[in-house]
N, C-alpha and C positions, 0 to 999 in steps of 0.2 A: 629175483625171482619176482615174475609178474603175476600177482594174485591179488584178489581182496576177499578174504574169507568171509568178511561181514557182509558183503553185498551178494554173494554168489553161493551155490550149493558146494559141498566138499568136492575136492578134485578126484578124479578116478584113480582107484587103488587097486592094487593086485595082491595076490598072496604071495607071489614073489617079488622080493626087491624093495627097497625104500623109493617113497616119492622122488626123493632128490636124485637117485639114481636113475630113474625112469626118465624124468626131465633131461638129465644129462645126455641120456641116450637118444632122446626125440631131437634135441639140438645138434648133437653129432650126426644122426641120420638124416635130419632136415638139410644140415648143411651140405652133406654128401650127395643128396638128391638135387641140391641146387646145381650140381655141376654134371649130373647124368640123368637124364629122362628115364621115367619107367622104374626107378629103383624101388619105390614104396609099393607099386603093383607086385613086383617081384618078390619083396618080403611078405606082403599079404598072402600071395600064392603058396609061397614056400613054407610059411609058419602057421597060416590058417586065419590069421587076424593081426590086428595092430597090437593088441594086448600080448598076444603070445610072441610076436617079434620081441617086444620090449622085455619079456622075461628072459630072452637069450643073452648070452655074453657078448661082449663087443668081439673077441675071437670067433664065435660062431657066427656071429652076422657078417664080420669080415670075409669068411669062407664063403658065404652065401653070395656076396656083393662081387668078389673080385673077379672069378674066372670069366664071367660073360663079357665084362667089359674090357678086360685085356685082350681077348680074342678079337673083339668088334673094332677097338681102336688101333690095332696093330695094322689094319689093312691100309693099303695105299693104292691110289688109282693110278693108271697108266696116263702118259701125257695126253692133252687134249688134243681132239680133232678139230678141224675147221668147224664142224657142226656143233661143237660142245662149248662149255664155257671157257673163257680166255685163261691161259695157264697163270696168269698173276692172281686171278681171283681164286683160283684152285689151291694155290700156294697160300694165299692169305687165310682160306678156310681151314687148310690143313694146319697153319700156324696157330689159328685160334683154337682148333680142337686138342692140338698138343699141349697148350698153355692151360687149357681147363683141364685136361687129364693130369697135368702136373698138380695143379691145385687140389684135384680130387684124390691124387695118391697121397699128398701131404695130410690131408685131413684123415684119411683112412688109417694112416699110421699113428696119428695122435692119439691120445687118451681122451675119451668123452668128457671127464671132469675137467681137465684143462680146456678144452675148447668152450664148454659151458660158461666157464668164468670169463674167457675172452670175449665171447659174444655178447655178453650181457654188460660189458662197460661201454658201450658206444653212448655219447651224450644225446639226449632228446629221443631216446630210442628205448625199445622193450623188445623181449622175446616172450611169446606166450606159446605153451606146447600142447599137444594133444591130451597132456595129463593135467592141465589146469582149469579151474572153473571158468575162466574167462575166454576159454576156447570157444569160438562161435558155434552153437549147436548145428546149424546148417550143413556144416563141413564134415560132421560125421555121417551124413549121408552118402558121402562119396566112398567108392570102393577104394580108392587110393587118397585119402585125406592128407593135406599136408601135415607132417608131424610136428610143424612148429611154424609159427607166422613171425616174420620179423616187421615191427612196426615202428613208425616215426612219426612223432607230433610235436607239441609244443614243450611240454615238460613231462617228468615221469608220473607224476600225480594226475595230471589231465588225461595222460594216455589210459591210465588205470580206468577212470571214469567213463572216458570215450568208449573203450572196449566193452564196458558193461552196458552202455547205450546200444551199441552194436549188437549184442547178444540179444537185445529185448525189443528192438524198435523194428516195425515192419520196414523193409527196404526194397527197392526197385532199381534194377540195373538199366541204364539207358544207354544204347550202343548203336554204332552206325559207322559210315564211312569216314575215312581221314579226308576226303575231298567234297564235302556235301554241296548240294544246290543251296541258293538262297531259301528257297522253301525248307529244306531239311534243317538248315541252320536255325529259322524262325520257329520250326516245331521242336526242335531240340531245347532252345532256350525257353520256350513256353512250358514244356514239360518239366524241366529241371526247376523253373521257378515256381510253378503252381503245385508241383508235388511236394516241395520243401515247405511251402506256405500251409499246406494241408497235413503236416507232420509226417510225411513219409520220407525217409532217409534215401537220397540218390547216391548210387554207387555207379562207378563207370571205371574205364582204364586208364585215364589221364592222356589218351592218345590224341593226335590232332583232329580237328573236325568235330564230329558229333559228340565225342567223349568230352573234350575240353570245353564246348559250349555248354552241355548239360550241367558240367561241374561249377563252371563259372557262374551260371544261373542260379545253381543252388546256394552257392556261397553269398551272392547278391540278395537272395531272397530270405536267408537265415536271419533271425532276430538277433540283436546284440548280445543277448543272454542265452542263446541256443548254443549248447556247449559242442555238439557235432553236427557240422553243417553238411558234410558229405565224406565220402570214403573212396580213395583211389587205390585200385588194385593194379599192382605193377608186374610187368613181365621183365623185371631186373631187380637187383637189389634197392631197398628203400633210400640208400644214400646216393644212388646212382642218378644223375640227372638226364632223363631220357622221355621224350625227345627234347633237345636243347630249346627249341621255340616255346616249349611250355615252362620253361624254368621258373618264371615269375608266378605263374598259376601253381606249379608244385609248391613253392613255398607258401602261398596263400592256403592250399589245401592242408599242408602241415599245421599252419597256425589255427586253422579253423575247423579242421576234421582230422583224418588219419591218412597216412601214407602205408599200405599194407602189401606184403610180399610174401610169397613162401620161399624165395630166394635169398641167400644170406648176403651180408653186407659186402659190397664190391662186385657183385655177380653182374656182368654186362647184359644188355638185350641181346637176345638171339632169336632167330625165327621160331624155334621148337617152343621156347618159353612162353610165346604168347597164347597159342591154344591152352596151354596149362593155365594160364592165367584167367582165360576166359571161363574155364570150369570152376575155379573159385567165385568169380563174380557171380555166376549162376547160383552156386550152392549158399552164397550169402543172401540171396534175395528170395524174395517171395514172388517176383515176376520179373520178366525181361521184355523192355519195349525196343523193337527194332525200327529205328528211323529211316535210315537209307542204307543201301549195301548192295554189292553183287551177289549172285547166287552162291559164289564160292568165297565169300568175304568172312572175316573174322566175326562180324555180328551174327552172320549165319550160323557160326561154329557154337557161338555163345548160346543162341536159340535152342541148337539141338541138345547142348548139355542140360538147359533148362528143363526141356521136355522130357528127357530121361530122368530127371530128379523129381518130375511131377509139379514143376513151377509152372504158372501161367505165362504164357508168352503171347504177347500182343504186337501189331504190326500197323505203321502209320501207312496209309495208302498215298500213292503218288501218281504222276503222271505215267499214263500207258506206255509200254513199248521202250522205256528208258532203262540203261543199265543199272542206275541206282535205285530203281524200284524192284529190280529182280528179286532181292531176298524178302522183302516185306509182302511182296505180291505172292509169291511162292508160299509164304507162311499162311497168307489169307486163303489162298486155295485149298491149303490142308487143314482149314477150320480154324485158324488163329483169329480172335476177335480183333475187329479194327479199333485202332486207338486214334481218336481225333482230339482228346483232350485229357487233362489229369483226371478228370472224372471218371473216364472210360477204365482207367488204371485202377483207381481206388475200388470201383465196383468189381472188377475181376480179382484182385488180390484178396479181398475180404473173403472170398471162398477158398482160399488156399492157405490154411493155417499149417504151420510145421508140426508135425507128429513128433513132439519133444519126448513123448514117453518111451519112444523107440531109440532115442538118441544117447541114453545115459551110458551105454556100454557098446560092446562091438555089434555089428551088424549080423544077423543071422547068415549062417555059411552060405545057404543056397542063394540068398540076396547078393552076397559078395561075389560068389561064382558067376552069377548072370551079369551083373555090372562089370566085372573084369572082362567077361567075354565080348562085351560091348564096347568095352573102352579100347584106348589106344595102347597096345602093350607089345611086348617083344614077338610074341606070336603073330600079331597081325602085321608087325614090319617085316618078319620072314615072309609071310604070303604076299605082301606088296612087292617084295623083291622078286619072289618067283615069278609073279605075274609079269613084272618087267623084263625078266629074263626072255619071256616069249615074244617081246618085241614092245615098241614105244606104245604108250597108251595114254589117254586123257585121264583127269580124274574120274569122270563118269564112267569110263570103261574100267578103270581099276575098282570103283565101287561095286560093279555089276559083277567082276571077275572074282572079287574077295568077299562078296556079300555083306558090304557094310554100305552105311549111308555116305553120299556124296561128300558131305562136311567132314565126316570122318577119314574117308580117303584123302581129302586135301590135306588134313591136319599130319596123316602119316606120310604123305609125299613131302611135305614141308620139312619134316623131321628127317627124312632121308636126304632130301637136298642140303640140309645145313650140315649133315654128317659127310657130304661129298659122294654119297652112294647113288644119287640120282640128279638130273639136272632137267631144268625146264627148258624147252626149245619152243620155236615158233607154233602159233595155233593152240598153245595150251596143252602141249604133248610133252610128257615126262619120259626120259630115256635113261637106261640103267647107265651108270658110269662104270666101265669095265675095270676089275681090278687085277 
């Protein structure tokens, strides 16, 4: 059990069930959600809130979870045509989905108590649940909060102390392209270094390019006695090395900071998990700085989540007319403050304190309903599928047709693509994979 009662307020409690039972349910459901996107959103919608979902029995929850997934995963596409993705790629995707569905089914059949004991035995690791006092308060503002975080650090005691710091210390996410320009690399390094020197925690996704540069700079700037240098939020299990090129940096982050993921041990990187990872980065932060990126990049998705959560979003201006400046320049046109230095970031986030009084329990149901309607859920996936049934479309066209933002349409299309239900063809056009 990862908790430090002397340092944090008492964990959330309910009139139904002991805290240990609810923790076990969180770990069980969080592990299931690692293998199937949208699961927490479905439970919140069906049960009314996270707390009410945790009051249900495992049998009741399993009955809510199973039918849609079985129907969705049982579909198979016809053989590829010359204009669609190669057959071997389709087969690899299908094999990956089948393997993940097998893992999902195995967890669903198991007892939450048994899984909880197994998941908390990993060395240099911890699991913090929605019920624990060390659960980061910013995540409670999400309509579909991770029911547990799988965390890796240097040792158990340090992980507890570092989670305590993560809950209290102002943090900023620095995000951008995996293939930055020299200017973008220079800006990411300067921001990571200077924000750390000013006592701001740097959060990023440990991806190639801007993310890795900012986090390496943060580690380099952290004082020897600074217990938490940076936090990496991953799109895979915290024990999975991805990307391989950042393996050494990953170990350094674990030594000086924290590796955090809503995905369980051993869960591989898949396209749909990265937009999910981006929403966690946004929720953990007071603000997001977009250094470089295309208009449909992951950085732009992170900025979109931050704006929906009421966080500050800043953009680094770049050279006019270049692909890598599309995302920051689009944000600037929409009113985002310009970021030229760490001083700009500090000035912006001081006006965006977290409303911690509203984070002690479940969100108001009207707020949950509104956030769920704006989020990526099964209803929206169905609308995108229906749009593609009318003919091939770009992400912009899908966004207009379905009444969502472009970055949300891109995330939904990415999820459909990894499920083998849509394919990306030339010119950024998505086509429905006929079943």
